[in-house]
PyMOL Python script that loads the backbone (N, CA, C, O; Angstrom):
from pymol import cmd

cmd.read_pdbstr("""\
ATOM      1  N   MET A   1      21.227 -11.398 -10.571  1.00  0.00           N
ATOM      2  CA  MET A   1      19.872 -10.843 -10.194  1.00  0.00           C
ATOM      3  C   MET A   1      20.150  -9.751  -9.316  1.00  0.00           C
ATOM      4  O   MET A   1      20.736  -9.896  -8.243  1.00  0.00           O
ATOM      5  N   ALA A   2      19.637  -8.400  -9.863  1.00  0.00           N
ATOM      6  CA  ALA A   2      19.512  -7.332  -9.051  1.00  0.00           C
ATOM      7  C   ALA A   2      18.691  -7.572  -7.702  1.00  0.00           C
ATOM      8  O   ALA A   2      17.668  -8.252  -7.772  1.00  0.00           O
ATOM      9  N   GLU A   3      19.107  -7.028  -6.448  1.00  0.00           N
ATOM     10  CA  GLU A   3      18.477  -6.758  -5.287  1.00  0.00           C
ATOM     11  C   GLU A   3      17.355  -5.571  -5.540  1.00  0.00           C
ATOM     12  O   GLU A   3      17.531  -4.426  -5.957  1.00  0.00           O
ATOM     13  N   ARG A   4      16.053  -6.292  -5.114  1.00  0.00           N
ATOM     14  CA  ARG A   4      15.015  -5.374  -4.930  1.00  0.00           C
ATOM     15  C   ARG A   4      14.967  -4.900  -3.237  1.00  0.00           C
ATOM     16  O   ARG A   4      15.187  -5.619  -2.262  1.00  0.00           O
ATOM     17  N   LYS A   5      14.699  -3.828  -3.260  1.00  0.00           N
ATOM     18  CA  LYS A   5      14.492  -3.061  -1.998  1.00  0.00           C
ATOM     19  C   LYS A   5      12.749  -2.762  -1.768  1.00  0.00           C
ATOM     20  O   LYS A   5      12.057  -2.394  -2.717  1.00  0.00           O
ATOM     21  N   VAL A   6      12.277  -2.939  -0.626  1.00  0.00           N
ATOM     22  CA  VAL A   6      10.962  -2.689  -0.406  1.00  0.00           C
ATOM     23  C   VAL A   6      11.072  -1.747   0.644  1.00  0.00           C
ATOM     24  O   VAL A   6      11.993  -1.882   1.449  1.00  0.00           O
ATOM     25  N   LYS A   7      10.171  -0.700   0.771  1.00  0.00           N
ATOM     26  CA  LYS A   7      10.159   0.107   1.696  1.00  0.00           C
ATOM     27  C   LYS A   7       8.889   0.058   2.615  1.00  0.00           C
ATOM     28  O   LYS A   7       7.783   0.213   2.098  1.00  0.00           O
ATOM     29  N   ILE A   8       9.006  -0.133   3.838  1.00  0.00           N
ATOM     30  CA  ILE A   8       7.791  -0.173   4.530  1.00  0.00           C
ATOM     31  C   ILE A   8       7.653   0.814   5.785  1.00  0.00           C
ATOM     32  O   ILE A   8       8.558   0.928   6.612  1.00  0.00           O
ATOM     33  N   TRP A   9       6.558   1.452   5.849  1.00  0.00           N
ATOM     34  CA  TRP A   9       6.643   2.439   6.953  1.00  0.00           C
ATOM     35  C   TRP A   9       5.089   2.504   7.468  1.00  0.00           C
ATOM     36  O   TRP A   9       4.041   2.496   6.821  1.00  0.00           O
ATOM     37  N   TYR A  10       5.339   2.572   8.892  1.00  0.00           N
ATOM     38  CA  TYR A  10       4.095   2.650   9.717  1.00  0.00           C
ATOM     39  C   TYR A  10       3.815   3.645  10.481  1.00  0.00           C
ATOM     40  O   TYR A  10       4.796   4.173  11.003  1.00  0.00           O
ATOM     41  N   ASP A  11       2.648   4.148  10.760  1.00  0.00           N
ATOM     42  CA  ASP A  11       2.519   5.448  11.518  1.00  0.00           C
ATOM     43  C   ASP A  11       1.477   4.917  12.573  1.00  0.00           C
ATOM     44  O   ASP A  11       0.364   4.572  12.175  1.00  0.00           O
ATOM     45  N   SER A  12       1.805   4.845  13.903  1.00  0.00           N
ATOM     46  CA  SER A  12       1.205   4.252  14.858  1.00  0.00           C
ATOM     47  C   SER A  12      -0.246   5.147  15.196  1.00  0.00           C
ATOM     48  O   SER A  12      -1.373   4.709  15.427  1.00  0.00           O
ATOM     49  N   GLU A  13       0.246   6.577  15.128  1.00  0.00           N
ATOM     50  CA  GLU A  13      -0.413   7.664  15.419  1.00  0.00           C
ATOM     51  C   GLU A  13      -1.770   7.581  14.622  1.00  0.00           C
ATOM     52  O   GLU A  13      -2.910   7.542  15.083  1.00  0.00           O
ATOM     53  N   GLY A  14      -1.380   7.566  13.380  1.00  0.00           N
ATOM     54  CA  GLY A  14      -2.515   7.811  12.202  1.00  0.00           C
ATOM     55  C   GLY A  14      -2.721   6.404  11.780  1.00  0.00           C
ATOM     56  O   GLY A  14      -3.352   6.434  10.723  1.00  0.00           O
ATOM     57  N   ASP A  15      -2.481   5.256  12.117  1.00  0.00           N
ATOM     58  CA  ASP A  15      -2.635   3.867  12.064  1.00  0.00           C
ATOM     59  C   ASP A  15      -2.773   3.508  10.682  1.00  0.00           C
ATOM     60  O   ASP A  15      -3.751   2.949  10.185  1.00  0.00           O
ATOM     61  N   TYR A  16      -1.715   3.872  10.091  1.00  0.00           N
ATOM     62  CA  TYR A  16      -1.511   3.607   8.705  1.00  0.00           C
ATOM     63  C   TYR A  16      -0.372   2.966   8.386  1.00  0.00           C
ATOM     64  O   TYR A  16       0.654   3.135   9.045  1.00  0.00           O
ATOM     65  N   LEU A  17      -0.443   2.103   7.262  1.00  0.00           N
ATOM     66  CA  LEU A  17       0.770   1.357   6.885  1.00  0.00           C
ATOM     67  C   LEU A  17       0.902   1.690   5.556  1.00  0.00           C
ATOM     68  O   LEU A  17      -0.124   1.874   4.902  1.00  0.00           O
ATOM     69  N   GLU A  18       2.304   1.832   4.888  1.00  0.00           N
ATOM     70  CA  GLU A  18       2.518   2.077   3.579  1.00  0.00           C
ATOM     71  C   GLU A  18       3.769   1.041   3.034  1.00  0.00           C
ATOM     72  O   GLU A  18       4.808   0.971   3.690  1.00  0.00           O
ATOM     73  N   VAL A  19       3.618   0.392   2.014  1.00  0.00           N
ATOM     74  CA  VAL A  19       4.505  -0.403   1.344  1.00  0.00           C
ATOM     75  C   VAL A  19       4.851   0.091   0.037  1.00  0.00           C
ATOM     76  O   VAL A  19       4.010   0.434  -0.794  1.00  0.00           O
ATOM     77  N   ILE A  20       6.165   0.126  -0.147  1.00  0.00           N
ATOM     78  CA  ILE A  20       6.431   0.873  -1.905  1.00  0.00           C
ATOM     79  C   ILE A  20       7.458  -0.203  -2.165  1.00  0.00           C
ATOM     80  O   ILE A  20       8.386  -0.550  -1.435  1.00  0.00           O
ATOM     81  N   PHE A  21       7.005  -0.795  -3.694  1.00  0.00           N
ATOM     82  CA  PHE A  21       7.817  -1.765  -4.122  1.00  0.00           C
ATOM     83  C   PHE A  21       9.013  -0.998  -5.113  1.00  0.00           C
ATOM     84  O   PHE A  21      10.092  -1.535  -5.363  1.00  0.00           O
ATOM     85  N   ASP A  22       8.679   0.121  -5.534  1.00  0.00           N
ATOM     86  CA  ASP A  22       9.335   0.644  -6.517  1.00  0.00           C
ATOM     87  C   ASP A  22       9.515   2.114  -6.208  1.00  0.00           C
ATOM     88  O   ASP A  22       8.457   2.683  -5.940  1.00  0.00           O
ATOM     89  N   GLN A  23      10.563   2.835  -6.184  1.00  0.00           N
ATOM     90  CA  GLN A  23      10.628   4.167  -5.909  1.00  0.00           C
ATOM     91  C   GLN A  23      10.611   5.085  -7.043  1.00  0.00           C
ATOM     92  O   GLN A  23      11.581   5.763  -7.380  1.00  0.00           O
ATOM     93  N   LYS A  24       9.505   5.082  -7.604  1.00  0.00           N
ATOM     94  CA  LYS A  24       9.308   5.657  -8.901  1.00  0.00           C
ATOM     95  C   LYS A  24       8.082   6.618  -8.661  1.00  0.00           C
ATOM     96  O   LYS A  24       7.323   6.451  -7.706  1.00  0.00           O
ATOM     97  N   PRO A  25       7.930   7.617  -9.565  1.00  0.00           N
ATOM     98  CA  PRO A  25       7.073   8.720  -9.567  1.00  0.00           C
ATOM     99  C   PRO A  25       5.673   7.712  -9.771  1.00  0.00           C
ATOM    100  O   PRO A  25       5.662   6.700 -10.472  1.00  0.00           O
ATOM    101  N   GLY A  26       4.596   8.204  -9.045  1.00  0.00           N
ATOM    102  CA  GLY A  26       3.279   7.598  -9.075  1.00  0.00           C
ATOM    103  C   GLY A  26       1.941   8.257  -8.391  1.00  0.00           C
ATOM    104  O   GLY A  26       2.076   9.391  -7.933  1.00  0.00           O
ATOM    105  N   TYR A  27       0.919   7.752  -8.311  1.00  0.00           N
ATOM    106  CA  TYR A  27       0.012   8.255  -7.443  1.00  0.00           C
ATOM    107  C   TYR A  27      -0.765   7.366  -6.919  1.00  0.00           C
ATOM    108  O   TYR A  27      -0.858   6.281  -7.494  1.00  0.00           O
ATOM    109  N   PHE A  28      -1.435   7.586  -5.826  1.00  0.00           N
ATOM    110  CA  PHE A  28      -2.390   6.554  -5.008  1.00  0.00           C
ATOM    111  C   PHE A  28      -3.674   6.654  -5.747  1.00  0.00           C
ATOM    112  O   PHE A  28      -4.044   7.692  -6.297  1.00  0.00           O
ATOM    113  N   ARG A  29      -4.405   5.433  -5.740  1.00  0.00           N
ATOM    114  CA  ARG A  29      -5.774   5.522  -6.204  1.00  0.00           C
ATOM    115  C   ARG A  29      -6.481   4.397  -5.423  1.00  0.00           C
ATOM    116  O   ARG A  29      -5.859   3.609  -4.710  1.00  0.00           O
ATOM    117  N   GLU A  30      -8.089   4.361  -5.633  1.00  0.00           N
ATOM    118  CA  GLU A  30      -8.851   3.702  -4.727  1.00  0.00           C
ATOM    119  C   GLU A  30      -8.784   2.377  -5.269  1.00  0.00           C
ATOM    120  O   GLU A  30      -8.390   2.159  -6.415  1.00  0.00           O
ATOM    121  N   THR A  31      -9.195   1.402  -4.394  1.00  0.00           N
ATOM    122  CA  THR A  31      -9.234   0.038  -4.615  1.00  0.00           C
ATOM    123  C   THR A  31     -10.845  -0.384  -4.272  1.00  0.00           C
ATOM    124  O   THR A  31     -11.688   0.485  -4.052  1.00  0.00           O
ATOM    125  N   SER A  32     -11.104  -1.589  -4.259  1.00  0.00           N
ATOM    126  CA  SER A  32     -12.357  -1.853  -3.827  1.00  0.00           C
ATOM    127  C   SER A  32     -12.828  -1.941  -2.437  1.00  0.00           C
ATOM    128  O   SER A  32     -13.959  -2.251  -2.062  1.00  0.00           O
ATOM    129  N   SER A  33     -11.707  -1.596  -1.657  1.00  0.00           N
ATOM    130  CA  SER A  33     -11.817  -1.373  -0.114  1.00  0.00           C
ATOM    131  C   SER A  33     -11.351   0.165   0.193  1.00  0.00           C
ATOM    132  O   SER A  33     -10.476   0.839  -0.350  1.00  0.00           O
ATOM    133  N   ASP A  34     -12.189   0.456   1.188  1.00  0.00           N
ATOM    134  CA  ASP A  34     -12.227   2.020   1.510  1.00  0.00           C
ATOM    135  C   ASP A  34     -10.966   1.929   2.320  1.00  0.00           C
ATOM    136  O   ASP A  34     -10.437   3.033   2.446  1.00  0.00           O
ATOM    137  N   GLN A  35     -10.363   1.004   2.870  1.00  0.00           N
ATOM    138  CA  GLN A  35      -9.222   0.991   3.750  1.00  0.00           C
ATOM    139  C   GLN A  35      -7.885   0.790   3.042  1.00  0.00           C
ATOM    140  O   GLN A  35      -6.872   0.869   3.738  1.00  0.00           O
ATOM    141  N   VAL A  36      -7.752   0.509   1.584  1.00  0.00           N
ATOM    142  CA  VAL A  36      -6.668   0.340   0.861  1.00  0.00           C
ATOM    143  C   VAL A  36      -6.372   1.188  -0.459  1.00  0.00           C
ATOM    144  O   VAL A  36      -7.083   0.914  -1.426  1.00  0.00           O
ATOM    145  N   MET A  37      -5.555   2.035  -0.592  1.00  0.00           N
ATOM    146  CA  MET A  37      -5.008   2.601  -1.805  1.00  0.00           C
ATOM    147  C   MET A  37      -3.889   1.793  -2.467  1.00  0.00           C
ATOM    148  O   MET A  37      -3.014   1.228  -1.811  1.00  0.00           O
ATOM    149  N   GLU A  38      -3.963   1.767  -3.790  1.00  0.00           N
ATOM    150  CA  GLU A  38      -2.719   1.355  -4.643  1.00  0.00           C
ATOM    151  C   GLU A  38      -1.866   2.527  -5.063  1.00  0.00           C
ATOM    152  O   GLU A  38      -2.471   3.519  -5.470  1.00  0.00           O
ATOM    153  N   LYS A  39      -0.611   2.554  -5.025  1.00  0.00           N
ATOM    154  CA  LYS A  39       0.209   3.479  -5.605  1.00  0.00           C
ATOM    155  C   LYS A  39       0.738   2.775  -7.298  1.00  0.00           C
ATOM    156  O   LYS A  39       1.273   1.675  -7.433  1.00  0.00           O
ATOM    157  N   VAL A  40       0.439   3.662  -8.334  1.00  0.00           N
ATOM    158  CA  VAL A  40       0.585   3.026  -9.645  1.00  0.00           C
ATOM    159  C   VAL A  40       1.448   4.126 -10.007  1.00  0.00           C
ATOM    160  O   VAL A  40       1.667   5.113  -9.305  1.00  0.00           O
ATOM    161  N   ASP A  41       2.052   3.821 -11.465  1.00  0.00           N
ATOM    162  CA  ASP A  41       2.707   4.915 -12.252  1.00  0.00           C
ATOM    163  C   ASP A  41       1.666   5.079 -13.251  1.00  0.00           C
ATOM    164  O   ASP A  41       0.567   4.524 -13.281  1.00  0.00           O
ATOM    165  N   GLU A  42       2.190   5.968 -14.114  1.00  0.00           N
ATOM    166  CA  GLU A  42       1.314   6.411 -15.478  1.00  0.00           C
ATOM    167  C   GLU A  42       0.807   5.294 -16.293  1.00  0.00           C
ATOM    168  O   GLU A  42      -0.253   5.425 -16.905  1.00  0.00           O
ATOM    169  N   GLN A  43       1.515   4.161 -16.345  1.00  0.00           N
ATOM    170  CA  GLN A  43       0.995   3.167 -17.266  1.00  0.00           C
ATOM    171  C   GLN A  43       0.310   2.121 -16.481  1.00  0.00           C
ATOM    172  O   GLN A  43       0.164   0.993 -16.953  1.00  0.00           O
ATOM    173  N   GLY A  44      -0.154   2.467 -15.209  1.00  0.00           N
ATOM    174  CA  GLY A  44      -0.974   1.590 -14.139  1.00  0.00           C
ATOM    175  C   GLY A  44      -0.232   0.340 -13.508  1.00  0.00           C
ATOM    176  O   GLY A  44      -0.812  -0.644 -13.050  1.00  0.00           O
ATOM    177  N   ASN A  45       1.168   0.534 -13.555  1.00  0.00           N
ATOM    178  CA  ASN A  45       1.876  -0.675 -12.673  1.00  0.00           C
ATOM    179  C   ASN A  45       1.946  -0.607 -11.368  1.00  0.00           C
ATOM    180  O   ASN A  45       2.294   0.505 -10.972  1.00  0.00           O
ATOM    181  N   ILE A  46       1.725  -1.460 -10.474  1.00  0.00           N
ATOM    182  CA  ILE A  46       1.733  -1.186  -9.366  1.00  0.00           C
ATOM    183  C   ILE A  46       2.926  -1.033  -8.557  1.00  0.00           C
ATOM    184  O   ILE A  46       3.689  -1.995  -8.463  1.00  0.00           O
ATOM    185  N   LEU A  47       3.200   0.122  -7.925  1.00  0.00           N
ATOM    186  CA  LEU A  47       4.320   0.574  -7.344  1.00  0.00           C
ATOM    187  C   LEU A  47       4.253   0.280  -5.684  1.00  0.00           C
ATOM    188  O   LEU A  47       5.278   0.162  -5.012  1.00  0.00           O
ATOM    189  N   GLY A  48       2.957   0.186  -5.151  1.00  0.00           N
ATOM    190  CA  GLY A  48       2.787  -0.226  -3.921  1.00  0.00           C
ATOM    191  C   GLY A  48       1.502   0.031  -3.413  1.00  0.00           C
ATOM    192  O   GLY A  48       0.596   0.275  -4.210  1.00  0.00           O
ATOM    193  N   PHE A  49       1.267   0.011  -2.063  1.00  0.00           N
ATOM    194  CA  PHE A  49      -0.315   0.113  -1.652  1.00  0.00           C
ATOM    195  C   PHE A  49       0.088   0.712  -0.112  1.00  0.00           C
ATOM    196  O   PHE A  49       1.196   0.637   0.420  1.00  0.00           O
ATOM    197  N   SER A  50      -1.083   1.300   0.416  1.00  0.00           N
ATOM    198  CA  SER A  50      -1.180   1.882   1.630  1.00  0.00           C
ATOM    199  C   SER A  50      -2.560   1.157   2.285  1.00  0.00           C
ATOM    200  O   SER A  50      -3.532   0.850   1.594  1.00  0.00           O
ATOM    201  N   VAL A  51      -2.484   0.975   3.496  1.00  0.00           N
ATOM    202  CA  VAL A  51      -3.682   0.456   4.354  1.00  0.00           C
ATOM    203  C   VAL A  51      -4.099   1.549   5.429  1.00  0.00           C
ATOM    204  O   VAL A  51      -3.162   1.915   6.137  1.00  0.00           O
ATOM    205  N   LEU A  52      -5.281   2.114   5.672  1.00  0.00           N
ATOM    206  CA  LEU A  52      -5.705   2.775   6.844  1.00  0.00           C
ATOM    207  C   LEU A  52      -6.378   1.860   7.844  1.00  0.00           C
ATOM    208  O   LEU A  52      -6.766   0.716   7.605  1.00  0.00           O
ATOM    209  N   LYS A  53      -6.457   2.426   8.849  1.00  0.00           N
ATOM    210  CA  LYS A  53      -7.054   1.614  10.193  1.00  0.00           C
ATOM    211  C   LYS A  53      -6.173   0.368  10.469  1.00  0.00           C
ATOM    212  O   LYS A  53      -6.727  -0.547  11.078  1.00  0.00           O
ATOM    213  N   VAL A  54      -5.027   0.225  10.146  1.00  0.00           N
ATOM    214  CA  VAL A  54      -4.264  -1.342  10.158  1.00  0.00           C
ATOM    215  C   VAL A  54      -4.843  -1.988  11.584  1.00  0.00           C
ATOM    216  O   VAL A  54      -5.220  -3.158  11.505  1.00  0.00           O
ATOM    217  N   SER A  55      -4.933  -1.422  12.695  1.00  0.00           N
ATOM    218  CA  SER A  55      -5.409  -2.047  13.883  1.00  0.00           C
ATOM    219  C   SER A  55      -6.443  -2.956  13.875  1.00  0.00           C
ATOM    220  O   SER A  55      -6.463  -4.032  14.473  1.00  0.00           O
ATOM    221  N   SER A  56      -7.457  -2.396  13.048  1.00  0.00           N
ATOM    222  CA  SER A  56      -8.770  -3.207  12.848  1.00  0.00           C
ATOM    223  C   SER A  56      -8.750  -4.636  12.236  1.00  0.00           C
ATOM    224  O   SER A  56      -9.669  -5.453  12.297  1.00  0.00           O
ATOM    225  N   LEU A  57      -7.450  -4.807  11.591  1.00  0.00           N
ATOM    226  CA  LEU A  57      -6.957  -6.126  11.117  1.00  0.00           C
ATOM    227  C   LEU A  57      -6.940  -7.096  11.906  1.00  0.00           C
ATOM    228  O   LEU A  57      -6.955  -8.226  11.418  1.00  0.00           O
ATOM    229  N   LYS A  58      -6.904  -6.936  13.267  1.00  0.00           N
ATOM    230  CA  LYS A  58      -6.656  -7.976  14.412  1.00  0.00           C
ATOM    231  C   LYS A  58      -7.496  -9.096  14.345  1.00  0.00           C
ATOM    232  O   LYS A  58      -7.156 -10.275  14.452  1.00  0.00           O
ATOM    233  N   LYS A  59      -8.735  -8.593  14.141  1.00  0.00           N
ATOM    234  CA  LYS A  59      -9.790  -9.673  14.209  1.00  0.00           C
ATOM    235  C   LYS A  59     -10.251 -10.163  12.899  1.00  0.00           C
ATOM    236  O   LYS A  59     -10.683 -11.314  12.835  1.00  0.00           O
ATOM    237  N   THR A  60     -10.209  -9.434  11.863  1.00  0.00           N
ATOM    238  CA  THR A  60     -10.469  -9.822  10.633  1.00  0.00           C
ATOM    239  C   THR A  60      -9.499  -9.625   9.488  1.00  0.00           C
ATOM    240  O   THR A  60      -9.164  -8.464   9.253  1.00  0.00           O
ATOM    241  N   PRO A  61      -9.063 -10.478   8.835  1.00  0.00           N
ATOM    242  CA  PRO A  61      -8.205 -10.207   7.692  1.00  0.00           C
ATOM    243  C   PRO A  61      -8.746  -9.382   6.593  1.00  0.00           C
ATOM    244  O   PRO A  61      -9.963  -9.403   6.409  1.00  0.00           O
ATOM    245  N   LEU A  62      -8.061  -8.729   5.915  1.00  0.00           N
ATOM    246  CA  LEU A  62      -8.493  -7.843   4.763  1.00  0.00           C
ATOM    247  C   LEU A  62      -7.934  -8.381   3.438  1.00  0.00           C
ATOM    248  O   LEU A  62      -6.746  -8.702   3.401  1.00  0.00           O
ATOM    249  N   GLU A  63      -8.593  -8.485   2.508  1.00  0.00           N
ATOM    250  CA  GLU A  63      -8.319  -9.327   1.306  1.00  0.00           C
ATOM    251  C   GLU A  63      -8.605  -8.203   0.258  1.00  0.00           C
ATOM    252  O   GLU A  63      -9.698  -7.661   0.421  1.00  0.00           O
ATOM    253  N   VAL A  64      -7.751  -7.678  -0.922  1.00  0.00           N
ATOM    254  CA  VAL A  64      -8.138  -6.818  -1.893  1.00  0.00           C
ATOM    255  C   VAL A  64      -7.334  -7.243  -3.187  1.00  0.00           C
ATOM    256  O   VAL A  64      -6.246  -7.803  -3.047  1.00  0.00           O
ATOM    257  N   ALA A  65      -7.713  -7.055  -4.113  1.00  0.00           N
ATOM    258  CA  ALA A  65      -6.958  -7.275  -5.459  1.00  0.00           C
ATOM    259  C   ALA A  65      -6.424  -6.100  -5.770  1.00  0.00           C
ATOM    260  O   ALA A  65      -7.093  -5.074  -5.647  1.00  0.00           O
ATOM    261  N   LEU A  66      -5.112  -6.076  -6.228  1.00  0.00           N
ATOM    262  CA  LEU A  66      -4.265  -4.943  -6.691  1.00  0.00           C
ATOM    263  C   LEU A  66      -4.124  -5.290  -8.211  1.00  0.00           C
ATOM    264  O   LEU A  66      -3.469  -4.557  -8.953  1.00  0.00           O
TER     265      LEU A  66
END
""", "prot")
cmd.dss("prot")
cmd.show_as("cartoon", "prot")
cmd.util.cbc("prot")
cmd.orient("prot")
Protein backbone atom coordinates (compact mmCIF):
# COMPACT_ATOMS: atom_id res chain seq x y z
CA MET A 1 0.00 0.00 0.00
CA ALA A 2 1.35 3.41 -0.94
CA GLU A 3 2.15 5.80 1.86
CA ARG A 4 0.01 8.95 1.99
CA LYS A 5 1.33 12.24 3.27
CA VAL A 6 -0.69 14.91 5.02
CA LYS A 7 0.45 18.54 4.93
CA ILE A 8 -0.31 20.47 8.14
CA TRP A 9 0.46 24.17 8.41
CA TYR A 10 -0.25 26.57 11.27
CA ASP A 11 0.13 30.34 11.14
CA SER A 12 0.19 31.63 14.73
CA GLU A 13 0.04 35.28 13.68
CA GLY A 14 -3.10 34.67 11.61
CA ASP A 15 -4.43 32.02 14.06
CA TYR A 16 -5.00 29.77 11.02
CA LEU A 17 -4.61 26.00 10.57
CA GLU A 18 -4.58 24.22 7.22
CA VAL A 19 -4.62 20.44 6.69
CA ILE A 20 -4.21 19.08 3.16
CA PHE A 21 -4.72 15.36 2.39
CA ASP A 22 -4.03 15.45 -1.36
CA GLN A 23 -1.75 17.89 -3.22
CA LYS A 24 -4.14 18.31 -6.15
CA PRO A 25 -5.68 21.39 -7.76
CA GLY A 26 -8.82 22.49 -5.98
CA TYR A 27 -10.55 25.34 -4.25
CA PHE A 28 -11.87 26.20 -0.78
CA ARG A 29 -15.60 26.41 -0.16
CA GLU A 30 -17.70 27.28 2.86
CA THR A 31 -19.02 24.76 5.37
CA SER A 32 -21.75 25.06 7.99
CA SER A 33 -19.19 26.79 10.24
CA ASP A 34 -17.86 30.27 9.49
CA GLN A 35 -14.53 29.09 10.96
CA VAL A 36 -14.01 26.10 8.64
CA MET A 37 -13.48 25.91 4.88
CA GLU A 38 -13.10 22.65 2.99
CA LYS A 39 -10.79 22.21 0.01
CA VAL A 40 -12.32 20.17 -2.79
CA ASP A 41 -11.42 19.18 -6.33
CA GLU A 42 -13.65 19.77 -9.37
CA GLN A 43 -15.60 16.57 -8.59
CA GLY A 44 -16.25 17.64 -4.99
CA ASN A 45 -13.80 15.20 -3.38
CA ILE A 46 -12.34 16.49 -0.10
CA LEU A 47 -8.66 17.45 -0.42
CA GLY A 48 -8.32 19.14 2.98
CA PHE A 49 -9.67 21.84 5.25
CA SER A 50 -8.73 25.07 7.00
CA VAL A 51 -9.71 26.48 10.39
CA LEU A 52 -9.75 30.17 11.32
CA LYS A 53 -9.44 31.42 14.91
CA VAL A 54 -7.90 28.12 16.07
CA SER A 55 -7.10 29.51 19.52
CA SER A 56 -10.83 29.89 20.20
CA LEU A 57 -11.09 26.08 20.29
CA LYS A 58 -9.33 25.89 23.68
CA LYS A 59 -12.62 26.01 25.57
CA THR A 60 -15.13 24.54 23.14
CA PRO A 61 -14.49 21.88 20.48
CA LEU A 62 -15.63 22.54 16.93
CA GLU A 63 -17.57 19.88 15.03
CA VAL A 64 -18.22 20.23 11.29
CA ALA A 65 -19.34 17.77 8.64
CA LEU A 66 -17.05 17.77 5.58
